[in-house]
C-alpha positions in Angstrom: -121.2 6.4 -6.3 -118.7 5.2 -3.7 -117.8 2.4 -5.9 -117.0 4.9 -8.8 -114.8 7.1 -6.4 -112.9 3.9 -5.3 -112.4 3.0 -8.7 -111.1 6.4 -9.7 -108.8 6.6 -6.7 -107.3 3.2 -7.4 -106.8 4.2 -11.0 -104.9 7.3 -9.8 -102.8 5.3 -7.4 -102.0 2.7 -10.2 -100.9 5.3 -12.6 -98.5 6.7 -9.8 -97.2 3.3 -9.0 -96.6 2.6 -12.6 -94.8 6.2 -13.0 -92.7 5.6 -10.0 -91.9 2.1 -11.1 -91.0 3.5 -14.6 -88.8 6.2 -12.9 -87.1 3.9 -10.8 -86.5 1.5 -13.7 -85.1 4.4 -15.6 -82.7 5.5 -12.9 -81.4 2.2 -11.8 -81.2 0.3 -14.8 -81.3 2.9 -17.8 -79.1 5.3 -16.0 -77.2 3.1 -13.8 -74.0 3.4 -15.4 -74.0 7.3 -15.2 -75.0 7.3 -11.6 -72.6 4.7 -10.6 -69.7 7.0 -12.1 -71.1 10.0 -10.4 -71.3 8.4 -7.0 -67.6 7.0 -7.4 -66.6 10.5 -8.4 -67.9 11.7 -4.6 -66.6 8.6 -3.0 -63.2 8.6 -4.8 -60.7 11.0 -5.0 -57.7 11.5 -7.2 -54.7 13.1 -5.7 -51.4 14.1 -7.3 -48.1 12.7 -5.7 -45.1 14.6 -6.0 -42.3 13.0 -8.2 -38.8 12.6 -6.7 -36.5 15.6 -8.1 -34.0 14.6 -10.5 -30.3 14.2 -9.2 -27.5 16.6 -10.0 -24.0 15.1 -10.3 -20.5 16.2 -11.1 -18.6 15.2 -14.2 -17.7 11.9 -12.3 -21.3 11.0 -11.0 -20.6 12.3 -7.6 -24.2 13.5 -6.3 -24.0 17.1 -5.6 -27.8 17.6 -5.2 -29.9 14.7 -3.7 -33.3 14.1 -2.3 -32.8 13.3 1.3 -35.4 11.8 3.5 -37.1 14.4 5.4 -39.0 13.8 8.7 -41.8 16.3 9.7 -44.5 16.4 12.5 -48.0 17.3 11.8 -50.8 17.7 14.1 -54.8 17.0 13.3 -56.9 19.0 15.5 -59.8 16.8 16.0 -57.6 14.3 17.6 -55.5 16.7 19.6 -58.6 17.7 21.7 -56.4 20.7 23.3 -54.1 21.9 20.3 -52.4 24.7 22.7 -51.7 22.3 25.4 -50.3 19.6 22.8 -47.9 22.0 21.1 -46.6 23.3 24.6 -45.9 19.9 25.6 -44.2 19.3 22.5 -42.2 22.3 22.7 -40.5 21.0 25.7 -39.5 17.8 23.7 -38.4 19.5 20.5 -37.8 23.1 20.0 -40.6 24.9 18.4 -40.8 28.7 19.7 -43.5 31.0 20.2 -43.5 31.9 16.3 -44.2 28.4 15.2 -46.8 27.7 17.7 -48.7 30.7 16.8 -48.4 29.8 13.2 -49.7 26.4 13.7 -52.7 27.7 15.4 -53.4 30.1 12.8 -53.3 27.1 10.2 -55.4 24.9 12.4 -57.9 27.4 12.7 -58.1 28.1 8.9 -58.6 24.2 8.0 -60.9 21.4 8.6 -60.6 19.7 11.8 -59.5 16.3 10.2 -56.6 18.1 7.8 -53.0 17.6 9.2 -51.0 20.9 9.6 -47.3 20.8 9.5 -45.8 21.9 12.9 -42.1 21.5 12.0 -39.9 20.0 9.3 -36.4 18.6 8.9 -36.5 16.6 12.3 -33.5 14.6 13.1 -33.8 11.0 13.9 -32.9 11.8 17.6 -36.1 14.0 17.7 -38.2 11.6 15.9 -37.3 9.1 18.6 -38.0 11.6 21.4 -41.3 12.6 20.0 -42.1 8.9 19.5 -41.4 7.9 23.3 -43.6 10.7 24.2 -46.4 9.8 21.8 -49.0 8.8 24.7 -48.8 12.4 26.0 -49.1 14.0 22.5 -52.5 13.1 21.3 -53.3 14.3 17.5 -49.4 14.4 16.5 -48.3 12.4 13.4 -44.8 11.9 12.1 -44.7 11.5 8.5 -41.8 11.1 6.0 -41.1 12.8 2.8 -38.3 14.1 0.7 -36.4 17.5 0.6 -33.6 18.9 -1.4 -30.2 18.3 -0.1 -26.8 19.6 -1.3 -24.2 17.8 0.4 -21.3 20.1 -0.7 -23.0 22.9 0.9 -21.2 26.2 -0.1 -18.8 24.7 -2.5 -21.2 24.7 -5.6 -24.0 27.0 -4.2 -23.4 29.6 -7.3 -23.6 27.2 -9.9 -26.3 24.6 -8.4 -28.4 27.4 -7.2 -31.2 26.1 -4.9 -34.8 25.3 -4.7 -37.6 26.9 -2.7 -41.5 27.2 -2.7 -43.5 28.2 -5.3 -44.6 32.1 -5.3 -47.8 33.0 -6.5 -46.2 34.8 -9.6 -45.0 31.5 -10.5 -48.0 29.6 -10.6 -48.8 28.4 -14.4 -51.8 26.2 -14.0 -49.6 23.2 -13.4 -51.3 21.3 -10.7 -47.9 19.8 -9.6 -46.9 23.6 -8.5 -49.9 23.8 -6.2 -49.0 20.8 -4.2 -48.2 21.6 -0.7 -44.5 21.6 -0.2 -43.5 21.4 -3.6 -40.3 23.1 -4.4 -38.8 24.5 -7.8 -35.4 25.8 -9.1 -34.8 29.3 -8.2 -31.2 29.8 -9.2 -28.3 28.2 -10.9 -28.5 24.8 -12.6 -31.8 24.0 -10.5 -33.4 26.8 -12.2 -32.0 26.4 -15.8 -33.1 22.7 -15.8 -36.0 22.9 -13.7 -38.5 21.1 -15.9 -36.2 18.4 -16.6 -35.4 18.0 -12.8 -39.3 18.0 -11.9 -40.2 14.8 -13.4 -43.9 14.0 -13.7 -46.4 13.4 -11.0 -47.8 10.2 -9.6 -51.6 9.5 -8.4 -53.2 8.2 -5.3 -56.9 6.9 -5.5 -58.5 7.2 -2.0 -61.8 6.7 -0.7 -63.4 9.6 1.2 -66.5 10.0 3.1 -68.9 12.8 2.7 -66.9 15.5 4.5 -64.0 14.7 2.2 -62.0 12.7 5.0 -59.8 9.8 3.6 -61.0 6.5 4.6 -58.4 4.2 2.9 -56.2 4.3 -0.3 -57.6 2.2 -3.0 -54.7 2.5 -5.6 -51.4 4.2 -6.1 -49.2 4.8 -9.1 -45.6 6.4 -8.5 -44.7 9.3 -10.8 -41.4 9.5 -12.8 -38.5 11.1 -11.3 -36.7 14.0 -13.0 -33.9 13.6 -15.1 -30.2 13.4 -13.7 -28.1 16.2 -14.8 -24.4 15.6 -15.0 -22.6 18.7 -14.8 -18.9 19.2 -16.2 -17.7 20.4 -12.7 -14.7 18.2 -11.2 -15.9 18.5 -7.7 -12.3 17.6 -6.3 -11.2 20.9 -8.3 -14.0 22.9 -7.4 -13.3 22.5 -4.0 -9.6 23.3 -4.1 -10.5 26.3 -6.1 -12.9 27.6 -3.1 -10.5 26.7 -0.6 -7.8 28.8 -2.5 -10.2 31.8 -3.0 -11.1 31.8 0.7 -8.4 33.5 1.8 -9.4 36.7 0.2 -12.3 38.9 0.9 -13.9 38.5 -2.4 -12.6 37.0 -5.5 -13.8 34.5 -8.2 -11.9 31.8 -10.8 -12.8 29.9 -13.9 -11.3 26.7 -15.2 -12.1 25.6 -18.8 -11.1 22.7 -20.9 -9.9 24.6 -24.2 -11.2 22.0 -26.4 -14.7 21.2 -25.8 -15.8 24.4 -23.5 -16.5 22.3 -20.4 -16.2 24.4 -17.1 -14.1 22.2 -14.5 -14.4 24.7 -12.0 -16.2 28.2 -11.2 -15.7 29.5 -7.8 -16.9 32.6 -6.3 -16.1 33.8 -2.9 -17.7 34.4 -0.5 -20.6 32.0 -0.8 -23.6 30.6 1.0 -25.1 27.2 1.9 -28.0 26.5 -0.4 -29.5 24.2 2.3 -30.4 27.4 4.0 -33.0 28.1 1.2 -34.7 24.7 0.8 -37.2 24.9 3.9 -37.4 28.7 3.9 -34.8 31.0 4.9 -34.8 32.9 8.1 -35.0 36.7 8.0 -31.9 37.2 10.0 -29.7 35.1 7.7 -31.3 36.6 4.4 -30.4 40.1 5.9 -27.1 39.2 6.7 -26.5 37.7 3.0 -27.9 40.7 1.4 -26.2 43.4 3.5 -22.8 41.8 3.1 -20.4 44.1 1.5 -18.5 41.1 -0.4 -22.1 40.0 -1.9 -21.9 36.5 -1.1 -25.3 35.7 -3.4 -23.5 36.9 -6.4 -21.7 34.5 -8.6 -19.0 37.1 -9.5 -17.5 34.6 -12.3 -20.5 35.5 -14.3 -22.0 38.6 -13.1 -18.8 40.5 -11.9 -17.7 42.9 -14.7 -14.4 44.2 -14.1 -12.0 46.4 -16.3 -9.6 43.6 -17.5 -6.6 45.5 -17.4 -3.3 44.2 -19.0 -5.1 41.0 -19.7 -6.4 42.8 -22.5 -3.5 43.5 -24.3 -3.5 40.0 -25.7 -6.4 41.2 -27.6 -5.1 44.3 -28.9 -1.7 42.7 -30.1 -3.7 40.1 -31.8 -6.0 42.9 -33.6 -3.0 44.9 -34.6 -1.2 41.5 -36.1 -4.3 40.6 -37.8 -4.6 44.2 -39.1 -1.2 44.1 -40.5 -0.3 47.6 -38.8 2.2 45.9 -36.8 4.6 43.1 -36.8 5.7 40.9 -33.9 9.5 42.3 -34.2 8.3 45.8 -34.6 9.7 47.9 -31.6 8.3 51.0 -30.0 10.3 53.2 -27.4 8.5 53.4 -23.9 9.8 56.5 -22.0 7.3 55.9 -19.3 4.9 57.9 -20.8 2.9 59.0 -24.2 1.7 62.4 -24.9 -1.4 62.7 -27.0 -2.5 66.5 -27.5 -2.3 68.1 -23.9 -2.6 65.0 -22.2 -0.2 62.5 -20.8 -0.7 58.8 -20.4 1.6 56.9 -18.1 3.2 53.6 -18.4 3.0 51.8 -15.0 6.8 51.6 -15.0 7.8 55.4 -14.2 11.2 55.3 -16.0 9.8 53.2 -18.9 10.9 50.0 -20.8 13.1 51.4 -23.4 12.8 49.6 -26.8 10.1 46.9 -26.8 8.8 44.4 -29.2 5.4 42.7 -28.7 7.0 39.5 -27.0 8.9 41.9 -24.5 5.6 44.3 -24.3 3.7 41.4 -23.0 6.3 39.9 -20.9 6.8 43.3 -19.2 3.3 44.4 -19.7 4.6 47.7 -21.1 1.6 50.3 -21.4 3.2 52.5 -23.9 3.7 49.8 -26.7 -0.2 49.1 -26.6 -0.9 53.2 -26.7 1.3 53.1 -29.7 -0.1 50.3 -31.7 -3.8 51.1 -30.6 -3.6 54.5 -32.6 -2.8 52.6 -35.4 -5.8 50.2 -35.2 -8.3 52.3 -33.9 -11.1 51.3 -31.1 -13.4 49.7 -33.8 -10.9 47.1 -34.9 -9.9 46.5 -31.4 -13.7 45.8 -30.5 -13.9 43.5 -33.4 -11.4 41.1 -32.1 -12.4 41.5 -28.6 -15.9 40.3 -29.9 -14.1 37.4 -31.8 -12.5 36.4 -28.8 -15.4 36.1 -26.7 -15.9 39.7 -24.9 -18.5 41.9 -24.9 -21.2 39.4 -25.3 -23.0 36.7 -23.3 -21.1 33.4 -23.8 -24.5 31.7 -23.4 -23.4 29.5 -20.4 -26.1 27.5 -19.0 -26.8 29.7 -15.9 -29.1 32.5 -15.3 -28.1 36.1 -14.7 -25.1 36.2 -16.9 -23.8 39.7 -17.9 -22.4 40.7 -21.1 -19.5 42.9 -20.2 -18.9 45.8 -22.6 -16.5 46.5 -25.4 -17.1 50.2 -26.5 -16.9 51.3 -30.1 -17.4 54.6 -31.5 -21.0 54.3 -32.4 -21.8 52.7 -29.3 -20.5 56.0 -27.4 -22.5 58.0 -29.9 -25.5 56.1 -29.1 -25.5 55.6 -25.4 -23.8 58.9 -24.1 -24.1 61.0 -27.1 -20.6 62.2 -27.6 -18.1 61.7 -30.0 -15.3 59.1 -29.3 -11.9 60.6 -28.0 -8.4 59.5 -29.3 -7.4 59.2 -25.6 -10.3 56.9 -25.0 -8.5 54.5 -27.4 -5.1 54.6 -25.5 -7.1 53.9 -22.2 -9.1 51.2 -23.8 -5.8 49.3 -25.2 -4.7 48.7 -21.7 -8.2 47.3 -20.5 -9.4 50.5 -18.6 -12.1 53.0 -19.6 -15.4 51.6 -20.6 -14.1 48.2 -21.1 -15.5 45.3 -18.9 -15.4 41.8 -18.9 -16.6 38.9 -16.5 -14.0 36.3 -15.6 -15.9 33.7 -17.3 -15.4 35.7 -20.8 -11.7 36.3 -19.9 -11.2 32.3 -19.4 -12.9 32.0 -22.4 -10.5 34.5 -24.4 -7.7 32.5 -23.3 -9.5 29.3 -24.2 -9.9 30.8 -27.8 -6.4 32.0 -28.1 -5.0 28.6 -26.9 -7.3 26.5 -29.0 -7.9 28.6 -32.1 -11.6 27.9 -32.0 -14.6 29.8 -31.2 -15.1 27.8 -28.0 -18.2 28.3 -25.7 -18.2 27.5 -22.1 -21.0 25.1 -20.7 -21.8 23.7 -17.6 -23.4 20.5 -18.3 -22.5 17.3 -20.2 -25.8 16.9 -22.0 -28.5 19.3 -23.3 -31.3 18.5 -21.0 -34.6 19.8 -22.0 -38.1 18.7 -21.2 -38.3 17.1 -24.8 -35.2 14.8 -24.0 -31.5 14.6 -23.4 -28.9 15.4 -26.2 -25.5 14.5 -25.7 -22.7 17.2 -26.0 -19.7 14.8 -26.3 -19.0 15.5 -29.8 -20.0 19.1 -30.1 -17.5 20.9 -32.5 -16.6 24.4 -32.5 -15.8 26.4 -35.5 -12.2 27.8 -36.2 -11.9 31.1 -35.0 -11.0 32.6 -38.4 -7.6 34.1 -37.0 -4.4 33.3 -38.4 -2.7 30.7 -36.4 0.6 32.0 -36.5 -0.4 35.1 -35.2 -2.1 33.2 -32.3 1.1 31.5 -31.7 3.0 34.7 -31.3 0.3 35.6 -28.6 0.9 32.5 -26.8 4.7 32.9 -27.1 4.3 36.3 -25.3 2.3 34.6 -22.6 4.8 32.1 -22.2 7.5 34.9 -21.6 5.3 36.3 -18.8 5.6 33.1 -16.7 8.7 31.2 -17.8 11.2 34.0 -18.6 13.3 35.8 -16.2 11.6 39.5 -15.4 8.5 38.3 -16.8 5.7 39.8 -14.7 4.4 36.4 -13.4 7.9 34.5 -13.3 7.5 33.9 -9.7 4.4 32.2 -10.0 5.7 29.7 -12.6 5.0 26.0 -12.6 8.3 24.4 -12.9 7.2 21.0 -13.2 8.3 19.7 -16.6 5.3 19.1 -19.0 2.8 21.1 -16.8 4.3 24.9 -17.4 1.7 27.6 -17.6 1.5 30.5 -19.8 -0.4 33.8 -18.7 -1.0 37.4 -18.5 -1.1 39.8 -15.5 -3.5 42.5 -15.0 -4.0 45.3 -12.4 -7.1 47.4 -13.1 -7.6 50.6 -11.2 -11.1 51.5 -9.4 -10.2 54.9 -8.8 -8.9 57.8 -10.7 -5.4 59.1 -10.1 -5.2 62.7 -10.2 -2.3 65.1 -11.4 -2.2 66.5 -7.9 -1.9 63.3 -6.2 1.1 62.3 -8.6 3.0 65.8 -8.1 2.3 65.9 -4.0 2.1 62.4 -2.3 3.0 60.2 -5.5 0.7 57.3 -6.2 -0.8 55.9 -3.2 0.1 52.3 -2.7 -2.9 49.8 -2.5 -2.1 49.3 1.2 -2.4 52.8 2.0 -6.0 52.9 0.7 -9.4 51.6 2.0 -10.3 48.0 0.7 -12.8 49.4 -2.0 -10.2 51.8 -3.5 -7.5 49.2 -4.1 -7.0 47.9 -7.5 -8.4 44.4 -8.8 -5.8 41.8 -9.4 -6.4 39.6 -12.4 -4.6 36.8 -14.0 -5.4 34.7 -17.0 -3.3 31.4 -18.2 -3.5 28.3 -20.2 -1.5 25.1 -19.3 0.3 23.2 -20.3 2.4 25.4 -22.4 3.4 22.7 -25.0 0.0 21.1 -25.6 -2.8 23.4 -24.1 -5.8 21.9 -22.2 -6.7 24.1 -19.3 -7.7 27.9 -19.5 -8.2 29.6 -16.4 -9.0 33.3 -15.0 -8.6 34.4 -11.6 -10.0 38.0 -10.3 -9.4 39.1 -6.6 -11.5 42.0 -5.9 -9.4 45.0 -4.8 -6.7 42.3 -4.2 -3.9 44.8 -5.3 -1.2 43.5 -8.1 -2.3 40.6 -10.4 1.2 39.3 -10.5 1.6 39.2 -6.5 -1.9 38.3 -5.7 -3.9 36.5 -8.5 -1.1 34.7 -10.2 0.0 32.5 -7.5 -3.9 31.5 -7.2 -4.3 30.5 -10.9 -0.8 28.7 -10.8 -2.0 26.6 -7.8 -5.6 25.9 -9.7 -3.9 24.9 -13.1 -1.2 22.7 -11.1 -4.1 21.1 -9.3 -6.2 20.5 -12.4 -3.2 18.8 -14.0 -2.3 16.8 -11.1 -6.0 15.4 -10.8 -5.9 14.5 -14.5 -2.7 12.6 -13.8 -4.2 10.7 -10.9 -7.1 9.6 -12.8 -5.6 7.9 -15.9 -8.2 5.2 -16.2 -11.5 7.6 -15.9 -12.9 7.8 -19.7 -16.2 9.5 -20.9 -17.7 5.7 -20.8 -16.9 5.5 -17.2 -18.6 8.6 -16.4 -21.7 7.7 -18.2 -22.0 4.3 -16.4 -21.6 6.3 -13.1 -24.5 8.4 -14.4 -26.6 5.7 -15.4 -26.6 3.9 -11.7 -28.1 7.1 -10.7 -31.0 7.5 -12.8 -32.8 5.3 -15.4 -33.5 7.9 -17.9 -30.0 8.1 -18.9 -30.0 4.2 -19.5 -33.2 4.5 -21.5 -31.7 7.1 -23.6 -28.7 5.2 -24.6 -31.0 1.9 -25.3 -33.3 3.9 -27.4 -30.1 5.2 -29.3 -29.1 1.6 -29.7 
């Protein structure tokens, strides 16, 4: 009996041992690869490395948006022992403030004890040295180096470059790169438009971690590819000068374009701001001061400011009249100082009138009655068609966000938008760039570029089309003909020449009297308030100096240069500046003269030079050229 039980027990043990051995063989031999992978996955962690953001340069390769080495200090709770005490000591060495200390304590409490928490960013080298010297008294603190976006030109390019800032919850797209701590994306300007190309692709770091997820060592590392370099069309030196010239006014903007290829050489909007303030989080105090500033420093007025173009619109009306065949350049109209239409009287800016004027003199003296007369013959719809052809009333398509289209009214527009019929008097008002007519400074510069070149030029801010799919050169981009009689365009240019270069022209005092650099232009002064009959009969029309700033006229001037061989188009608008001839014209003259002087001072710089400069900055451009052979 005993022998039988022992035999059965032994047999059972044998079966169990055999099963155990089989199971061990299955796990260790048959499934060894699978479990080795699983073990490695638990032991090895793959982490994304943020790529360096692509550079942005001006047209000559001068860097205007770069990546600066950034030192930041972090704290590890398990090594600090007493976090509060460590932070208080650190506060005596580099300024933290109570808000920062409280924020760090909150972050430390929310994270695991071995995870570093950022205490302060953007340490100066002196601060790094001070913390390093006191390191024995600061347990748990780590100084680390990274990169942050830097705009060496500060406010000079803020409105075109834009800025980068932290990714918001709404901007998360599932791209793991966007979830990296401290990752920044473009929020405005070129940084926003070309954000995907500038981001680059992430690198990876393979690290060994323990069961708690703590990093033990780095096993492998592959750096990511930096973003593409974006080469802008702006001339940094001209841009600085335009900013400096506008800075004497409360609020103003200016645009300079190459009339042949649409490259924007300068785009300035004053006042401006420092984009570096946004990189690491702008303070509430600074943000409120920018938002509540009555001169709107955050707005790029060159593309978002919409103004009644005033008399700068007369070129459009004159060209529409010539093209329609309802007026000739030699046809004259009498200006007694006003024109009566029904029961309404429409005044010329010159109370006594200009007498008999033809098209050339009407532009030279900026006679309003002349344009009242021909606008009645053309009608608003044909004026609007010509305005559209010259680039007004629609987006230019420049590579910047938030551009506004302005407004060129038609009869249908008023019927649809306002539910009212168009009135004859509104055509007269529109013909001198008032009423519903609105345009941006960039559109005005585009209008002049088209008049000067005869082509449907479109403005742009980068020398290459930069997309996530690649880089396409704009160097040989051709624009179609404007489909306007070139002789009529020459007549308009002749009138603009009279404005600046003939005696009694409205901008003669602002002429450029250097041979070969002369400019041709047109003044504009647009009202921002209604002048009542009572004001005319009692006090008379008040001068701008007698009015609060916001009720003063806008001052405008548009021009091209040189007269004989046009190359540059310019538009200047001074908000509530007063007279276009006295305020805006001198600024445009100085900027156009500077553009020509800079060109003369750089005879050796060619497109090839520019390209080679850009290649030094980023290999992506070099690779592109190699692929193209």
